[in-house]
N, C-alpha and C positions, 0 to 999 in steps of 0.2 A: 855436526848439526844435533840442535835437540832432540829428546825422544819426547814426544807427548803419550801418554798411555788413558788410553779412552775407553769407560766401560761403554754401555750398550747404550743410554738412556740420551746421555749426550750427544754421542755419535748417530744418533737415529734423530733429534732435535736438528741437529745440524745439516742433517740431509734435508732434512720437512725444507728446512727457510731455504735451500736449495743455494747454500757456501759452502758447503763438506769439502768442493773443488777446491779450493785457497786453502786448506789445511797445510798444504803441504808448503807452502811460503813460511811459514810458520816454525815447522820441523817435521821431523819424522812420526807417521801417524802408525802408532802400535799397537795392537790388541792382545790379548792373551786368547788360547785356542777356545775358552769358554765363551769370552765374547764374542769370538769371530761366529763359533755354533750359532749362538743367540742372536746376532744381526742375520745371518742369512736362512732361518729355521722357516720360516713361511713363504718362500720364492713367489708361489701359486699366490699368494693371497696380496702381497702390500710390494708395489714398486719401489720403495724406498728399500726393501731389501735386494730385488734386481740390481740396482745399482751399486749397493754396499759389495756384491757378491766379483760386479764386475770389477770396483777397486781390488778387491781384495786380489782378484787374479791377475790383474795389470800392476801386483805391488806397489800400489797406490798405498794402500793400507797394509803393513807389514803384521803376519801373525808370530810371534814369539816364539821361540824355538824352546825357550826356558821350560825348566822343570820345576816344578814348585812343591815346596815343602812341605804346605797347609801350615803356616808358621800362625795364623791367624785363623782363631777358632770361634769366632763370636757368629753367635746364634742368632744374630740383629743381621747380617751381612750375606748378600747372596753369595753365590763360587763366583761369579764374573767381578765383584767388587773386591772380595777377598784377591782374587788371582791380579788384579789389578794394584794393586797397593803393594804386593810381594813383589809381582812385577817392577814398580814404580821405587822401593828400594833396593831391590838385586841390581836394577841397572841407573840407579840415579836418573828417573824419568820424572816426571811434570805428569800428576795424574789430574786426568778433565772427570768428574763427575758431577750429575746433577740430584745423587741421590743422597739425601740428609746424613743419613746414618753414615752414609762412607765417606764424607767429607767431615763428619767428626772423629770417626775413627781414624781416617788418615792425620788429620790436626794433631790426634793423639799419641801417632807413632814418629809426630817428627817432619812430617811431610809437608806440601804447601802446593793443597790442589787448586784448579782452577774449574768454573763452573762454567757451561757454553754462554752467559754473560759476558765472563771474565775474558774469553776469547774474543768475540766481538770488539771489546777492547781493547783488546791486543793488537784486532785486525787496524781499528781505525789509531791506533800509537802508533803502528809500522807505517802507516799511508799505503795497506794495500786494500782497504775501503776508505772512503769519504765521509763527512757528516752526513749526508744525506743518506748513503745507504745504510749506516749504522739505523741512524734513524728506524727505514724502511723494515731492515731484517731485524732489529728489539722487537718493533712492534709486531712484528707476526711470532717471534720467540715468545714475550709476552701474552699472546695469546692463546700459544700451546700448552706455555707450563702456566696457565692462569695463572700468574705473578700478581702481587698483592700492591696495592698502589704503592705504599714507600717504595718497595723494591725498585718499582719501575723508575720512581723520584731519582731515588739513591742514584741507578745507572746512568740516567739520562742527565746528571748534575755530573757526573764522574766524565761521560764522555764530551761534556759543555768544556770539561776544565782540561782536559786533553787538547782541543780545538782551541781555548785561549792561550795554553802556552805555547802552541806552534804559531799561533798568530806571534806572539812576543820576541820572536824567535828570528 
């Protein structure tokens, strides 16, 4: 089964739009210790943190026990992003991040990262959600992330292409 290595922001976005529970249908959800700590930092303030803690306690989200070498010294990345990238390299996982600096860095070291929007497309492609559900989840995500109109248009077209290809089969 595929390992999807999440950074904090992406997992929180998918929790906020209430689709995180479907993530295990794609593969294993893995986080570094730093990301885990960031996810559950303010349990008393955020209901999302409580949901994520419950998922960690039930091992729906797995904390990696990998020791980090700090192989990346980029000052532009937070510790959670650096660990997530290193974890992907060492475990051959897929990085899920919505952090632009982390995305660019990951691409530069040869990874093929995904964003939360791409995860929604993966759900659609695999039939985990239908097109109507995709549009509803994507609308919420676009609001949370304050996506630009051209980005919204791009992903809506990608979703329509997925649906059209499925109809052709």
